[in-house]
N, C-alpha and C positions, 0 to 999 in steps of 0.2 A: 504494499499499500504505499502511495506517494505522500509525502509530508511537506506542508508549505512553511518555506523560511521567508520572512518578511525583511527586506532591507529598507528602511524608511516607515513613514515618511520624514521621521527625525532619526537620523543616523551619524555617527561620526565621521563616516565616508563623504557624506554629502554636506555640502555648504548651503543647499537650499531644500526645502521640502519636496519630496517626490516617494512615490511607494512603488517598489519592485517585488514581485512575488515570485519565488524560487520553489518551482515544484520539484522534490527531490525523492530519489530512490536511494536510500544509505546516504552516503555522501555525493552521490553524482546528482547534477542539476539535469532534469530530463525536459523542462519546460520553463519559460519566464514570461509573466505578464506584469504590466506596470499600469498605473494610474496617474493621471496627470491633472492639472487644475487648482494645484494649491496654491498658485503663485502669480495668476493671471492679472496684469494692472492695466490693460486696455490702452496701451502706447500709441498703438496704430490709430486709435479713434480721438486721442487725445491730440494727436498731431494735426488732425483736421481742424481743431480751434486755436492752433498757434502759427503765428507768422513764421516765414521762411527761417529767419534768424533765431528765433526760439526754438525750432524744432532741433536745432544742434544742441542744445543743452538739454533738451529732452531726451535724444537718442543716445546721448552719453550715458544715460542711466539704464539702458537695456542690460549692460553688463559692465560691472566695475573693472574686470580685467581686460575686457576689450573696448574700453570706453573711447578709443579713437577710431576704432573699424567702422562702427557705424556711422559717425559724423563722416568719415571718408566715403564710404559707399553713398550717403545721402548728398554729400557734396557733388559726387561724380553725377549723381542721377539728375539733380536740377541743373547742373554745368551742362548736360546732353541736352535737356530741355532749351536752355537759354543759348546753346551753341556758344559757350564761353569758354576762352582759353586762358589758362591761369599762368602768370608769369613763371620762369623758371624757377626764380628763388623761392616761390611760395611751394614749388614742385618738390624742390629739395627739402624744404623744412617740413612738408607734409610727410614726406618719406622718411625722413629722420625720427620723427616722432612714432611713425608706424612701427620702424624697427626696433627702438627703444622698449615700445610695448611688447613686441615678440619676445625680446629676450627677458624682460621681467615675468611675462606670463609663463614661459617655458621654465624660468628658474623655479617659478611657484609651484608649477606642475611636478617638476622632479623631486622638490623638498617633499610635496605631499605625497608622491607616490613612494617614496623612501619611508615615510611615516606610515603609510598603509602596510608595509612590508615588515614594519618593525625596526628599520633601520634609521634611527633616529639621528645619527651622526650625519647623513645626508640631508635630512630635513634642516637641521641646524644650519649646515654650511651654505645650503641653498638660498636660505632666507637671508643670511647675513650677507652673502655675496649680492644678493638683489637690492640691497640698501643704496649702495653707490648710483645702481640704475634709477632708483627713485628719487634721489638726490639731483641727478641730471635733470629729470622732469621738473622738480623745484626750480633749478636754476634757469629753464628755458621758459617755463610756462608759470611758474609760481604756485604750481599744484603738484603735488606727488600722485595724485591720481584725478581723473576727470579734468583734463588739461585745457579745455575750452580754448584750442587753437584754431579751430577750423570754422570757416565762413564762405558764404557763396563768393568765388573769385580769388580765394587766396587764403590767407590764414591772418589772425588776430595780432600775432606778434613777429618780430623778426629775431633772428639769432645773429647778433654783432660778430663781426669778423674776430675782434679782438677775445671774443670768448671760446674760438675754435681750439688753441692750444690747450686750454684747461679741460675742454670737453675730450678731446684727444688723450689727455694724460688719463682721464677717468676711464676711458675706453681700454686703455692698455691694461689698467688695474683688473676690469672685467674679464679681458682674455685670460690673465694669468690665473685667475680664480676658478674661471670656466676650466682651463686646463687640469686643475687639481681635481675639481669635482667630475669631470668626465673621466678622468683615470680612477677615481673611487668607484664609479658606476660601471665602467666598462671592463675593469679587470676584476672586479669581487665576484668570488665564486658562489657566494650565498644569494647575491643578486641574480646571477645566471641560473642558478638552480631554481629560483621562485617566478622568472620571468620568461626564460626561453622555453618555446613550444606551448606557452601558456596563451589563450585568448587569441588563437590565429584566426585571421581573416584573409582569405586568399583573394586573388585579382577578381576572381568571378563574384565573390561576396561584396567587394567592394563596388563593382558595375550594379549588381542588383539592388543594393541599398542607396545607391547614390552617393557614397561617402565623399568626404572632402579633407583637405588638410592633412596635417601628419598623419592621420588615421589612414588615408588613402595612399600618401606617399609611402608609408611603412610596408605596403604590400605591394610595391613596385610599379605603383599608377603615379607617373609624374604629372600630376596636374596641380596648377598653381596659377591664380588669376593674374599674379603679378607678371608671369611669363606669357600664359596664354592671350590674355588680352590687356598689354600694357598700359599702365596709367602712371600718373605722377612723374617721379623721376626713374622709375624703373627701368624704361629703355634707354636712358641716357648713361647708365652704368653697366658694368661687367659684374655678373653673378650666377650662381647656377642653383637648379632645383636638387635637393637633397632627397634620395630615396633610398630604401631597403627593400629587400625581397621577402624576408621571412613573415612579414604580417603578424608576429607575436607582441607580445607586452615590452619584450626587450627592443625589438625593432623600432617600437614607437618612441621609446625613450631615447635610442640612438639617433634617429631623425631629429628630434628636439635639440638634442646635445649639439650637434652639428649645425644645425640651422643656426643658433646662437653665434657661431663663428661667420657663416654667412652676413648674419645682421651687422655683426661690428664692421664687417668690409664695407657693406652698403652704407653705412653711416659715415664711415671715412671717406669714402668716394663722394659722397652728398656734401660733406663738409669741406671737400676739395673745390667742388661745384659752387659752394656759396662764395668762394673767394673771387671766382671769376664772373659774378653777378653784381651789379651795383646795389649797395645797402638801401633799404628802405622800401625797394620794389618787391612787396610782399603781398599785392593784391591790385585787381581792378576794380573799379567803382561799377556796381550793378544796380541799376536804379528799377528795373521790375524785370519779372519772369513771364513770359509769353504763355498762352494756351499750349498745352501739350502733354504728351506721355513720355516719360523716361524712365530708364533702368540703369542703375548704377551698382557696381559690386568692388569689394576690396578682399584682399587676403588677410583675413584676422588670424591670430594664433592658432585658432582652431579649425580654419579653413575658409571657404568662400562666405562672406556676408553679402546678402542680396536687397536691394531696396528698389519699389517700385513707387512711382509718384505719378499722379495725373493732377494737371493745373488747369485753371481757366482764365488766366490773367490778373487774378487778385494776389494778394499777398500771403496766401497759405495755400497749400495743396488741398484738393478736395477728395483724394484718395492717396493713402500710404500704406504700402505692403512691405511687411520685413521677413526675411527669413534669414535665420542665424545657422551656424555650420551644424551646432548640437542638434538641431531639427531632424537632420538626415543621420548624424553619426550615432545618436544614442540608440537608433533602432538597430544598430548592428550587434548591440548587445545580446540581441536575440539568437544569433548565430554563434557569437564568440564565447558565450555562457554555457550554452547547452552542451554536454558531455565534459564539462569542467568538475572539479570538486568544489564544495561549499566555499573552502579556504582561497580558492583561486578565483572565485566569481567577483569578490569586490575590486580586485586588482584589474581583472578584465574591463569591468565598467568603468573604473578609473582611467584606464589607458586612453579612452578617446577624450579625456579632459571634459566631462560634461557640463554644460551650463544649462539649469533647469528654467529658470526665469525668463530666459531670452526664448524659449521654446514654446512656451505656453500659449495655448489658444483656448478660447471659450469652447466648451464641449457640451452643455446643455443649460436650460435656463428653467429654474423652479421658481413657484410662487413663495416668497419667503414665509408667509403666514400659514399657509397649508401644508407646505411642502410638495404640492403638486407638481408634477414634470409639466412645462408648457412646451418646450422645444428640445428635440434631442440632435444629437451630432448631424443626423442627415437633412433636418429640416433647416439648420443652420447654414449649411452647406449651400442649399437650393438657395437660400436668401441672399446669401453672399453673391453666388454665381449671377442671379437675377440682379443683384444691384450694381455689379460689374458690367454687366450687359447695358445696363442703364445709362451708366456714365460714358461707356464706350460712345454710345450714340449722341451725348450732349455735344 
């Protein structure tokens, strides 16, 4: 007889509430189901009541760890509608912020992964070495998180050329500490035993689930928005997409660690690019956004962030749709977990670096007083499709 082992909705593994039910026979997971809807915040609907400039501050709050990825994708979306070409200096600054965020996000994940495995030395090292990166954010933007750097047509703050040597000095420190951390992870036999051959996703699995980011690249699928559909300063510099073939938890860790080196190289090249561009040219003045439909995406630390917007010539979007990478990556847990032992299930889930609040969607509508169900998921989908068709005809 199978037994149910719950993970969540409140669990040390999860930063946010979500319920996973593991159906087990003995120690082996035979099936998994999950329940969502604990953390829905209605950001897409809120966006429709905000000006374009206000939306940037709103979408920064979709995810605290990816607080630049969503403004980046939204900026790309609206600038596509307005056919706006951003100055090169702004492109470099945008890219620097995005890659610093990738480094701090990957360090956070490596630390948490070590903690989940009981290797708290890795946890403490990773979080300690992440501090200089957060200090850099504070030097550049004034904030250690939610940097408020993006706006339509450019960025809100310049990175003065006299700050570049100091930034490069901190990056050199980050590289040295990353060497130490990478060596600890790549050479430790206990980490190998706990992560190699665990939570494997094949190339076919990645394609079936449409997974993105390090989750896909760790299975040999070299997809990366920065390379596949270049934006900002990515086509102006040299860098490579990091991949692995094994598809297990160890491969996902390896991809993230090696990506940090690429991120440092990208930032250094962007800093050199800033020296060639006139200081102060960080934006172009945008007076209005025309009517239209646009899409924008960016490569967040977890994978592709996608934003869709429809405008009507006013100062706010009339429709705004967001898809975060965890929306597709979490679903791969159905494949990576089944057949694993209970002890390996949690690290298999953590390996995709899940973010739950950015994946939440309204699943059903109930009358608060009676508890009677008014609308289910299928009805909500039909209403949404009907509303989308209506907007497309406007």
